[in-house]
C-alpha positions as CSV (number, residue, x, y, z in Angstrom):
1,M,9.0,-52.1,42.7
2,G,8.5,-50.3,45.9
3,N,5.1,-50.9,47.5
4,I,5.1,-48.5,50.5
5,A,2.4,-45.9,50.0
6,R,3.0,-42.5,51.6
7,M,1.4,-39.1,51.9
8,P,1.9,-35.9,54.0
9,N,0.6,-36.4,57.5
10,S,-2.9,-34.9,57.6
11,E,-2.3,-33.8,61.2
12,G,0.8,-31.8,60.2
13,F,4.3,-32.4,58.8
14,E,7.6,-30.7,59.7
15,K,8.5,-27.7,57.5
16,E,12.3,-28.2,57.9
17,N,14.6,-31.2,58.1
18,T,16.7,-32.0,61.1
19,K,20.4,-32.6,60.2
20,S,22.1,-35.8,61.4
21,S,24.5,-33.7,63.5
22,E,21.7,-31.7,65.2
23,T,19.9,-32.6,68.4
24,A,16.3,-33.8,67.7
25,I,13.8,-31.1,68.7
26,D,10.2,-30.4,67.8
27,K,10.0,-28.4,64.7
28,E,7.3,-26.2,63.4
29,S,4.7,-28.2,61.6
30,T,2.3,-27.2,58.8
31,I,-1.2,-28.6,58.1
32,P,-1.5,-29.6,54.4
33,S,-4.1,-27.6,52.5
34,I,-4.6,-30.3,50.0
35,V,-6.3,-33.6,50.6
36,Y,-3.8,-36.3,49.6
37,K,-4.1,-40.0,48.9
38,P,-1.4,-42.4,49.7
39,E,1.0,-43.0,46.7
40,I,3.8,-45.5,46.0
41,S,7.0,-44.1,44.6
42,G,6.8,-45.9,41.3
43,Y,10.5,-46.7,41.6
44,P,12.4,-49.9,42.2
45,R,12.8,-50.7,45.8
46,Y,16.6,-50.5,45.6
47,T,16.3,-46.7,44.9
48,E,14.1,-46.1,48.0
49,G,15.4,-45.1,51.4
50,A,16.0,-47.1,54.6
51,R,12.7,-46.0,56.2
52,Y,10.6,-47.5,53.5
53,W,12.7,-50.7,53.3
54,M,12.2,-51.3,57.0
55,Q,8.5,-50.9,56.7
56,W,8.4,-53.3,53.8
57,A,10.6,-55.8,55.7
58,G,8.3,-55.9,58.8
59,V,10.5,-54.0,61.2
60,P,8.5,-52.5,64.1
61,D,7.2,-49.0,63.4
62,S,8.8,-47.8,66.6
63,V,12.2,-48.3,64.8
64,Y,11.5,-46.5,61.5
65,N,8.7,-44.1,62.4
66,R,10.7,-41.8,64.7
67,T,8.8,-38.6,63.9
68,E,5.3,-40.2,63.8
69,S,5.2,-39.6,60.1
70,K,5.9,-35.9,60.3
71,N,9.3,-36.1,58.5
72,D,10.4,-39.1,56.4
73,Y,13.8,-37.5,55.7
74,T,14.6,-37.5,59.4
75,D,13.1,-40.9,59.9
76,D,15.3,-42.3,57.2
77,Y,18.7,-41.5,58.7
78,A,17.6,-41.6,62.4
79,S,16.1,-45.1,62.1
80,R,19.3,-46.8,60.9
81,G,21.1,-46.8,64.2
82,V,17.9,-47.8,66.0
83,W,17.6,-50.7,63.6
84,V,21.1,-51.9,64.5
85,N,20.1,-51.8,68.2
86,W,16.8,-53.7,67.4
87,L,18.8,-56.4,65.6
88,S,21.2,-56.8,68.6
89,G,18.7,-56.3,71.4
90,G,18.7,-59.2,73.8
91,S,22.1,-60.4,72.8
92,S,25.4,-60.0,74.7
93,V,25.8,-56.7,72.9
94,L,22.6,-55.2,74.2
95,P,21.2,-57.6,76.8
96,K,18.7,-55.4,78.5
97,T,16.8,-54.3,75.3
98,Y,14.2,-56.2,73.3
99,G,15.4,-57.2,69.8
100,L,16.3,-60.1,67.6
101,N,19.2,-61.4,69.8
102,I,21.9,-61.0,67.1
103,P,25.3,-60.1,68.6
104,I,26.3,-57.4,66.0
105,D,30.0,-56.8,65.9
106,L,30.0,-53.4,64.3
107,A,28.0,-51.0,62.1
108,L,29.1,-49.0,59.1
109,A,27.2,-46.0,57.6
110,F,28.5,-45.6,54.0
111,H,28.0,-42.0,52.8
112,T,29.4,-39.6,50.3
113,D,29.9,-35.9,51.2
114,A,29.3,-32.5,49.7
115,G,31.8,-29.8,48.9
116,T,33.6,-28.6,45.8
117,F,37.0,-27.5,44.6
118,W,38.3,-26.2,41.3
119,G,40.5,-28.3,39.0
120,D,41.8,-31.7,40.1
121,T,41.7,-31.1,43.8
122,I,40.2,-34.0,45.7
123,V,37.8,-33.5,48.7
124,G,38.6,-37.0,49.8
125,T,37.7,-39.3,52.6
126,L,36.5,-38.4,56.1
127,G,35.8,-40.8,59.0
128,I,33.3,-40.0,61.8
129,Y,32.9,-41.8,65.1
130,M,31.4,-40.7,68.5
131,T,32.6,-41.5,72.0
132,H,31.2,-38.8,74.3
133,H,28.0,-40.5,75.4
134,N,27.1,-42.8,78.3
135,D,30.5,-42.3,80.0
136,E,32.2,-43.4,76.7
137,K,30.8,-46.9,77.1
138,F,28.4,-49.0,75.2
139,E,25.5,-50.6,77.0
140,N,27.4,-53.9,77.6
141,G,30.3,-52.0,79.1
142,G,32.6,-52.0,76.1
143,S,34.5,-48.9,75.3
144,R,33.1,-46.5,72.7
145,W,36.7,-45.8,71.7
146,A,36.5,-49.1,69.7
147,S,34.6,-47.0,67.2
148,R,37.8,-44.9,66.7
149,D,39.8,-48.0,66.1
150,L,37.4,-49.2,63.5
151,T,37.3,-45.9,61.8
152,E,41.1,-45.5,61.6
153,L,41.6,-49.0,60.3
154,I,39.1,-48.5,57.5
155,M,40.5,-45.0,56.7
156,D,44.0,-46.5,56.5
157,E,42.9,-49.3,54.1
158,I,40.9,-46.9,51.8
159,T,43.5,-44.2,51.5
160,N,46.4,-46.5,51.2
161,D,44.8,-48.6,48.4
162,I,43.5,-45.5,46.5
163,R,46.9,-43.8,46.6
164,R,48.7,-46.9,45.5
165,D,46.4,-47.9,42.7
166,F,44.6,-44.8,41.5
167,E,45.5,-41.3,42.9
168,P,48.7,-40.6,44.8
169,D,47.2,-37.2,45.9
170,W,44.0,-38.6,47.3
171,T,43.0,-36.5,50.4
172,R,42.8,-38.3,53.7
173,R,40.7,-35.9,55.8
174,H,40.2,-35.9,59.5
175,L,38.9,-38.5,62.0
176,W,36.0,-36.6,63.6
177,N,34.7,-37.5,67.1
178,R,31.3,-35.8,66.6
179,S,27.7,-36.5,67.4
180,Y,26.1,-37.6,64.1
181,A,23.0,-39.8,64.5
182,E,24.4,-42.8,62.7
183,A,27.7,-42.7,64.7
184,R,25.9,-41.9,68.0
185,I,22.9,-44.2,68.2
186,P,24.2,-47.7,67.5
187,N,25.3,-49.6,70.7
188,V,28.2,-51.3,68.8
189,P,31.4,-49.9,67.4
190,T,30.4,-47.7,64.4
191,M,32.0,-45.7,61.6
192,L,30.2,-43.1,59.5
193,L,32.2,-43.0,56.3
194,E,32.2,-40.0,54.0
195,L,34.1,-41.7,51.1
196,L,34.3,-38.7,48.7
197,S,32.3,-35.7,47.6
198,H,29.6,-36.5,45.2
199,Q,29.5,-32.8,44.4
200,N,33.1,-32.5,43.4
201,F,34.0,-33.4,39.8
202,A,37.6,-34.6,40.6
203,D,36.2,-37.0,43.2
204,M,33.5,-38.3,41.0
205,R,35.8,-39.1,38.1
206,Y,36.9,-41.8,40.4
207,G,33.6,-42.4,42.1
208,L,31.9,-43.5,38.8
209,D,34.7,-45.9,37.9
210,P,33.8,-49.6,38.6
211,T,37.5,-50.5,39.2
212,F,37.7,-47.8,41.9
213,R,34.4,-48.9,43.4
214,F,35.7,-52.5,43.7
215,A,39.0,-51.4,45.2
216,V,37.3,-49.2,47.8
217,S,34.8,-51.9,48.7
218,R,37.6,-54.4,49.2
219,A,39.5,-51.8,51.3
220,I,36.5,-51.4,53.6
221,Y,36.1,-55.1,53.8
222,K,39.8,-55.5,54.8
223,G,39.4,-52.8,57.4
224,I,36.4,-54.5,58.9
225,L,38.2,-57.9,58.8
226,K,41.2,-56.6,60.6
227,F,39.1,-54.8,63.3
228,I,37.2,-58.0,64.1
229,A,40.4,-60.0,64.2
230,T,41.8,-57.5,66.7
231,Q,38.7,-57.6,68.8
232,Y,38.7,-61.4,69.1
233,N,42.5,-61.7,69.1
234,R,42.5,-64.0,66.0
235,D,44.5,-64.3,62.8
236,Y,42.8,-63.3,59.6
237,V,42.8,-64.3,56.0
238,V,41.8,-62.0,53.2
239,Q,39.6,-63.4,50.5
240,P,41.3,-64.0,47.1
241,L,41.1,-61.9,44.0
242,P,39.4,-63.3,40.9
243,V,41.5,-65.8,38.9
244,K,43.2,-64.9,35.6
245,D,44.5,-66.4,32.3
246,F,41.4,-68.6,32.1
247,S,41.1,-71.1,29.2
248,V,39.1,-74.2,28.2
249,K,40.2,-76.7,25.5
250,F,39.3,-80.1,24.3
251,S,41.2,-82.9,26.0
252,G,39.2,-85.7,24.4
253,E,36.2,-86.2,22.1
254,T,33.8,-85.6,24.9
255,E,36.1,-84.0,27.5
256,V,37.4,-80.5,28.2
257,E,40.2,-79.2,30.3
258,L,39.9,-75.9,32.2
259,N,43.1,-74.0,33.2
260,W,43.6,-70.8,35.1
261,E,46.0,-69.0,37.4
262,P,45.5,-67.3,40.8
263,T,45.9,-63.5,40.9
264,P,48.3,-62.4,43.7
265,D,47.4,-59.4,45.9
266,A,50.6,-57.5,46.4
267,A,49.1,-55.7,49.4
268,E,47.7,-58.8,51.1
269,P,50.0,-61.9,51.3
270,S,47.2,-63.9,53.0
271,A,44.9,-63.5,49.9
272,I,46.2,-66.7,48.3
273,P,43.6,-69.3,47.2
274,D,44.0,-72.9,48.3
275,R,41.1,-74.3,46.3
276,Y,38.7,-73.3,43.6
277,I,35.0,-73.8,42.7
278,I,34.1,-74.5,39.1
279,Y,30.5,-73.8,38.1
280,T,28.9,-75.3,35.0
281,R,26.0,-74.1,32.8
282,I,24.5,-76.1,30.0
283,N,23.1,-74.2,27.0
284,D,21.1,-71.2,28.4
285,G,20.2,-72.8,31.8
286,G,21.5,-71.7,35.2
287,F,24.8,-72.5,36.7
288,D,25.1,-75.5,39.0
289,N,26.3,-75.5,42.6
290,G,29.9,-76.1,41.5
291,V,32.6,-78.6,42.2
292,V,35.8,-78.0,44.2
293,S,39.3,-78.4,42.8
294,K,42.6,-78.1,44.7
295,T,44.5,-77.4,41.5
296,T,44.4,-74.8,38.8
297,N,43.2,-77.2,36.2
298,H,40.1,-79.4,36.0
299,K,38.7,-81.9,33.4
300,I,34.9,-82.2,32.8
301,S,33.0,-84.6,30.6
302,I,30.6,-83.1,28.1
303,E,27.9,-84.2,25.7
304,K,28.1,-83.3,22.0
305,D,25.9,-80.5,20.6
306,K,25.4,-78.8,23.9
307,I,27.1,-75.5,24.8
308,Y,28.8,-75.7,28.2
309,S,29.8,-72.6,30.0
310,F,32.2,-72.3,33.0
311,K,33.2,-69.8,35.6
312,V,35.7,-70.2,38.5
313,E,35.9,-68.7,41.9
314,A,39.1,-68.7,44.0
315,V,38.6,-69.8,47.7
316,N,40.5,-69.7,50.9
317,D,39.7,-69.6,54.6
318,G,38.8,-65.9,54.2
319,G,36.1,-66.5,51.6
320,K,35.4,-66.6,47.9
321,S,36.6,-64.3,45.2
322,F,34.4,-62.6,42.6
323,P,33.7,-65.0,39.7
324,S,36.0,-65.2,36.7
325,E,34.8,-64.3,33.2
326,I,32.6,-67.0,31.7
327,L,34.1,-69.2,29.0
328,A,32.1,-71.6,26.8
329,V,32.8,-74.7,24.7
330,C,30.8,-77.0,22.3
331,R,31.6,-80.2,20.5
332,K,29.4,-80.6,17.4
333,S,28.5,-84.1,16.1
334,D,28.9,-82.9,12.5
335,E,31.9,-80.7,13.2
336,Q,33.2,-78.7,10.3
337,D,36.2,-77.4,12.3
338,V,37.2,-76.2,15.7
339,A,37.3,-72.4,16.4
340,L,39.0,-70.6,19.3
341,I,37.0,-67.7,20.7
342,V,39.2,-65.2,22.5
343,N,37.6,-62.9,25.0
344,G,39.5,-59.6,24.7
345,F,36.7,-57.5,26.2
346,T,37.8,-56.9,29.8
347,R,37.2,-53.1,30.1
348,I,35.0,-51.6,32.8
349,S,35.2,-47.9,33.2
350,A,33.5,-44.6,34.1
351,P,32.0,-42.5,31.3
352,F,34.3,-40.2,29.2
353,S,35.1,-37.0,31.2
354,F,36.9,-33.8,30.3
355,T,38.3,-30.6,31.8
356,S,39.0,-27.4,29.9
357,S,42.3,-25.4,29.8
358,E,40.7,-22.5,31.7
359,D,38.8,-24.8,33.9
360,S,35.5,-23.0,33.0
361,I,33.7,-26.2,31.9
362,A,34.1,-29.9,32.8
363,G,32.0,-33.0,33.1
364,F,31.0,-36.4,31.8
365,V,29.9,-36.8,28.2
366,G,28.1,-40.1,27.6
367,S,27.6,-39.3,23.9
368,V,31.4,-39.8,23.5
369,D,31.5,-42.9,25.6
370,N,29.1,-43.9,28.4
371,G,31.8,-46.1,29.9
372,V,31.3,-49.8,30.8
373,P,29.6,-50.8,34.0
374,Y,30.6,-54.1,35.7
375,I,27.6,-56.3,34.9
376,A,25.0,-53.5,35.4
377,D,24.9,-50.0,36.8
378,Y,22.0,-49.1,39.1
379,H,23.2,-45.6,39.9
380,F,22.9,-43.8,36.6
381,I,20.0,-41.4,36.3
382,G,20.7,-39.4,33.1
383,Q,23.2,-37.5,31.0
384,Q,24.9,-34.4,32.5
385,H,23.6,-31.2,31.0
386,E,25.2,-28.4,33.1
387,F,29.0,-28.2,32.4
388,R,29.7,-24.6,33.7
389,R,31.7,-24.8,36.9
390,V,30.5,-21.4,38.1
391,I,26.9,-22.4,38.3
392,P,26.1,-23.0,42.0
393,W,23.6,-25.3,43.6
394,M,20.4,-23.4,44.1
395,D,17.9,-26.2,44.8
396,D,17.7,-30.0,44.4
397,D,15.8,-29.2,41.2
398,A,18.5,-26.8,40.0
399,S,21.7,-28.3,41.3
400,G,24.2,-26.3,39.3
401,F,27.4,-27.6,37.9
402,G,27.0,-31.4,37.2
403,D,23.2,-31.2,37.0
404,S,21.9,-34.1,34.9
405,N,18.7,-35.5,33.3
406,A,16.6,-38.0,35.2
407,N,15.2,-40.2,32.4
408,Y,17.1,-43.3,33.5
409,E,16.3,-43.3,37.2
410,T,14.4,-46.6,37.1
411,T,16.6,-48.3,34.5
412,A,19.5,-50.7,35.2
413,I,22.2,-50.0,32.6
414,A,23.7,-53.1,31.1
415,G,27.5,-53.3,31.2
416,N,30.2,-55.9,30.6
417,R,28.7,-59.2,31.6
418,F,31.8,-61.2,30.8
419,D,29.7,-63.9,29.0
420,Y,30.4,-63.2,25.4
421,P,32.1,-66.4,24.3
422,F,28.7,-68.0,24.9
423,I,26.9,-65.5,22.7
424,H,29.5,-65.9,19.9
425,G,29.6,-69.6,20.5
426,Q,25.9,-70.0,19.8
427,A,26.5,-68.6,16.3
428,F,29.5,-70.8,15.7
429,A,27.6,-73.9,16.8
430,D,24.6,-73.0,14.6
431,A,27.1,-72.9,11.7
432,G,28.3,-76.4,12.5
433,Y,31.6,-75.4,14.2
434,S,32.9,-76.8,17.4
435,F,34.6,-74.2,19.6
436,V,36.7,-73.6,22.7
437,S,37.5,-70.3,24.3
438,C,40.0,-68.4,26.4
439,S,40.8,-65.0,27.9
440,A,43.1,-62.8,25.9
441,S,45.6,-62.9,28.8
442,A,46.0,-66.6,28.3
443,V,47.3,-65.8,24.8
444,E,49.4,-63.1,26.3
445,N,51.2,-65.4,28.7
446,G,51.6,-68.2,26.2
447,S,49.4,-70.8,27.8
448,V,47.2,-70.8,24.7
449,N,48.8,-71.0,21.2
450,L,46.6,-69.5,18.5
451,S,48.3,-71.6,15.9
452,D,46.8,-74.8,17.4
453,Y,43.6,-73.7,15.6
454,Q,42.6,-72.8,12.1
455,L,40.1,-70.2,13.0
456,V,40.1,-67.5,15.8
457,D,37.3,-65.2,16.8
458,W,38.7,-62.3,18.8
459,I,36.1,-60.4,20.9
460,L,36.8,-56.7,21.6
461,G,33.4,-55.3,22.6
462,K,34.2,-51.8,23.9
463,Q,37.8,-52.5,24.7
464,R,40.0,-49.4,24.3
465,E,43.1,-48.0,26.1
466,W,41.7,-46.0,28.9
467,S,42.9,-43.9,31.9
468,V,41.0,-43.5,35.2
469,A,40.2,-39.9,36.0
470,R,43.2,-37.5,35.4
471,G,45.4,-40.4,34.4
472,A,47.7,-40.5,37.5
473,K,48.3,-44.2,36.8
474,P,49.1,-45.9,33.4
475,P,46.1,-46.7,31.1
476,K,44.6,-50.1,30.8
477,F,42.4,-52.1,28.4
478,K,44.4,-51.8,25.2
479,T,42.8,-53.7,22.3
480,F,46.0,-55.6,21.3
481,S,49.3,-55.7,23.3
482,K,52.6,-56.1,21.5
483,T,52.7,-59.7,22.5
484,Q,49.1,-60.4,21.2
485,Q,49.9,-58.6,18.0
486,Q,52.9,-60.9,17.4
487,A,50.8,-64.0,18.3
488,I,48.2,-63.0,15.8
489,T,50.8,-62.2,13.1
490,D,52.4,-65.7,13.6
491,F,48.9,-67.3,13.5
492,C,48.0,-65.6,10.2
493,N,51.4,-66.3,8.7
494,N,50.8,-70.0,9.5
495,G,47.6,-70.0,7.6
496,G,45.1,-69.1,10.3
497,N,41.8,-67.2,9.7
498,I,40.7,-64.5,12.1
499,I,37.5,-62.5,12.9
500,V,37.9,-59.4,15.0
501,S,34.9,-57.3,16.1
502,G,34.8,-54.2,18.4
503,A,33.6,-50.7,18.6
504,F,37.1,-49.2,18.9
505,V,39.1,-51.7,16.7
506,G,40.4,-48.8,14.7
507,T,40.2,-45.9,17.1
508,D,42.4,-47.6,19.7
509,L,45.3,-48.1,17.3
510,W,44.9,-44.7,15.6
511,D,43.0,-42.0,17.5
512,N,44.6,-42.7,20.8
513,P,47.3,-40.7,22.5
514,F,49.0,-44.0,23.6
515,A,48.9,-45.6,20.1
516,T,52.2,-46.0,18.2
517,K,53.2,-46.0,14.6
518,E,53.8,-49.8,15.0
519,D,50.2,-50.3,16.1
520,K,48.9,-48.8,12.8
521,E,51.4,-50.7,10.7
522,W,50.5,-54.0,12.3
523,A,46.7,-53.4,11.7
524,Q,47.3,-52.6,8.1
525,N,50.0,-55.2,7.3
526,T,48.5,-58.1,9.2
527,L,44.7,-57.6,9.5
528,K,44.4,-55.5,6.3
529,Y,42.3,-52.6,7.6
530,K,42.7,-48.9,8.5
531,W,40.8,-46.5,10.7
532,R,38.6,-43.9,9.0
533,N,36.9,-42.2,12.0
534,N,35.5,-43.1,15.5
535,N,32.0,-41.8,14.8
536,G,30.9,-44.3,12.3
537,A,27.1,-44.1,13.0
538,V,24.5,-43.2,15.6
539,T,21.3,-44.8,14.3
540,G,22.4,-48.4,15.1
541,K,21.8,-49.9,11.6
542,I,24.2,-51.8,9.4
543,K,23.8,-53.2,5.9
544,S,25.8,-55.6,3.8
545,V,27.0,-54.3,0.4
546,A,28.1,-55.6,-2.9
547,S,31.5,-57.5,-2.7
548,P,33.1,-60.6,-4.0
549,F,31.8,-62.4,-0.9
550,K,28.2,-63.5,-1.7
551,N,27.5,-65.3,1.5
552,I,27.9,-62.1,3.6
553,E,24.5,-60.4,3.4
554,G,21.7,-58.9,5.4
555,N,20.7,-55.9,7.4
556,Y,21.4,-55.7,11.1
557,E,20.8,-53.5,14.1
558,Y,22.9,-53.0,17.2
559,Y,22.2,-51.6,20.6
560,N,22.9,-47.8,20.2
561,H,21.0,-46.5,23.3
562,L,21.5,-47.2,27.0
563,N,19.3,-50.2,28.0
564,S,19.1,-53.2,30.4
565,E,19.8,-55.9,27.8
566,S,23.2,-55.1,26.3
567,Y,26.0,-52.6,26.7
568,V,25.5,-49.6,24.5
569,V,27.6,-48.9,21.4
570,E,27.5,-45.1,21.0
571,N,29.9,-44.6,18.2
572,P,31.2,-47.7,16.4
573,D,34.3,-47.3,14.2
574,A,34.3,-46.7,10.5
575,I,37.2,-48.7,9.1
576,E,38.3,-49.3,5.5
577,P,40.1,-52.1,3.7
578,I,43.8,-52.0,2.9
579,G,45.5,-53.5,-0.1
580,D,44.6,-55.9,-2.8
581,N,41.9,-58.6,-2.1
582,S,40.5,-56.6,0.9
583,F,37.0,-55.2,0.5
584,T,34.3,-53.4,2.4
585,V,31.5,-55.9,3.2
586,F,29.3,-53.8,5.6
587,R,28.4,-50.2,5.7
588,Y,26.4,-48.1,8.2
589,S,23.0,-47.5,6.7
590,E,22.7,-43.8,7.5
591,N,25.9,-42.6,5.8
592,N,27.5,-45.5,3.9
593,L,30.7,-45.3,5.9
594,S,32.6,-48.6,5.8
595,A,31.6,-50.8,8.9
596,G,33.4,-54.0,8.1
597,T,36.2,-55.4,5.9
598,F,37.1,-58.8,4.5
599,Y,40.5,-59.8,3.3
600,K,40.9,-63.0,1.1
601,G,44.6,-63.8,1.0
602,E,46.6,-66.6,-0.4
603,R,47.7,-67.7,3.1
604,Y,45.0,-66.4,5.4
605,N,41.7,-64.5,5.6
606,T,40.6,-61.7,8.0
607,C,37.2,-60.2,8.7
608,I,37.4,-57.0,10.8
609,L,34.1,-55.4,12.1
610,G,33.9,-51.9,13.5
611,F,30.9,-53.0,15.6
612,P,30.8,-55.8,18.2
613,I,29.1,-59.0,17.0
614,E,27.5,-59.5,20.5
615,S,25.9,-56.0,20.3
616,I,23.8,-57.1,17.3
617,K,20.2,-57.5,18.3
618,E,18.6,-61.0,18.0
619,Q,20.5,-64.3,18.1
620,E,19.2,-65.3,14.7
621,K,20.7,-62.2,13.2
622,R,24.0,-62.9,14.9
623,N,23.9,-66.5,13.6
624,K,23.3,-65.3,10.1
625,L,26.1,-62.7,10.2
626,V,28.7,-65.2,11.6
627,K,27.6,-68.0,9.2
628,G,28.1,-65.8,6.2
629,I,31.6,-64.9,7.3
630,L,32.6,-68.5,8.0
631,E,31.3,-69.6,4.6
632,E,33.7,-67.2,2.9
633,M,36.6,-68.2,5.1
634,K,36.6,-71.8,3.8
């Protein structure tokens, strides 16, 4: 939590803020008529401004206290450039000034802008730099026009990547040579980036999407990299993308083999990995420091009855990729069988959003789907409550269209942690089953054959076919591709048993504009279930019901509100059994809608759950649920 206590300056504080583009002048001050005591914000430090962070970090007050405590707003933005100069003071960048002697190469001020348009019109990206100061030179004699080079390179990368991967009509705004504090004060090449308008709905449909955030962040990194390479006349290598098609299988009684493939970056030929780091976790401990592999497979010895988890990072001379999803494996001493756990939950996305035909209302509706953050989201403050486009901004406490609640300002919202084979695996191990795991894409490309196993657990989480913003590019994150459907059909016809759990296991194949007749037929003919509705429950409670399967029993609760522990399941699916020998085994407690089905066939068995297993609260409960299903599949 933040620990910087502040209060209005008893000798007077400024009545008005000075804008970043304005020249600093003395403003009218007012003496507080109330006797205040210093207070801390009560918020996490990551939500506080730069001025407070600098004080906490021990930066000299001459850097962050520019107005002598008369205006914290002005101090916050004005101190950032001064901080850059303090870091670089005494180095070759700023040799005549006191500082920390760090030769800073550049500075970037990352902003979002204001401004609104109707409909799908994008405000877009603006770049600001400033040359007209000190005869267009930095203090070490370098040209301030280097700031323009930096700004243009980053603008090129951002707009090119967004237009290619997300929005062909993304607006590239101007390159402004203007005097803004964060572009003017630093004595190094500097860009002030206005990525998009946080006030414009069409921009924010992208801005809230984790895949968009990753792409933009990578674009900025690439622009910075290319600028530094140009400045030093050096070649550059772009860091790789995360690996794909990850799998882990037994290669011996106490040995496992990991396999994966590199992900090519079509826009960056240099982003090819030449080595990999494999990290290992045992049970619920922490990951080790990793081992390096030159190839895309690696064997590791394991001990029985311990759950081993693995993640992989791709590496080249440019750096490391983001980590892969986490897979898990366990060899039981008293092994009943070996299960394959397939991670089919890859979705990360913005919340559900909509526009109306007359464009009178629009917005984000978390009650339909809050989306899925990557790992966790620290930006969300509350659900939108003002959807009328005509309502203007009147005050920060009445912000008009897009105004939202503020009850989550201090809460990190859990998202897709890409670690669910471990959670499922704990339940399988508790039931006496050994298990291995793989990504769904490894089944897709044929590197994993489902029919090598007798039992498959397919994790779907909140997987559903989903478009970004207005849908300028094809949707992603379908629950089952045609190839995966065929692989599952072949597996079942060969006598394999399968468990499938996910919040949209029915919705995605029925109530989805991209779903086909064949999708529905496959679910009914192979997995033996059908969709009933996509609003199965809201209270988060499930109960087992009378069925021929006596081992499936108990009452369960799942995470149905936004929280920091698990992604939220707002509206799990209601699904129903199809055909003879298929029965409802779970119902939602509040309305008795069917929540899970079990099919006991002559050749194979299926258990389909309209709620994700990993969203069930308490590991003991998850163990009980899975064990009951496994007993009935014998």
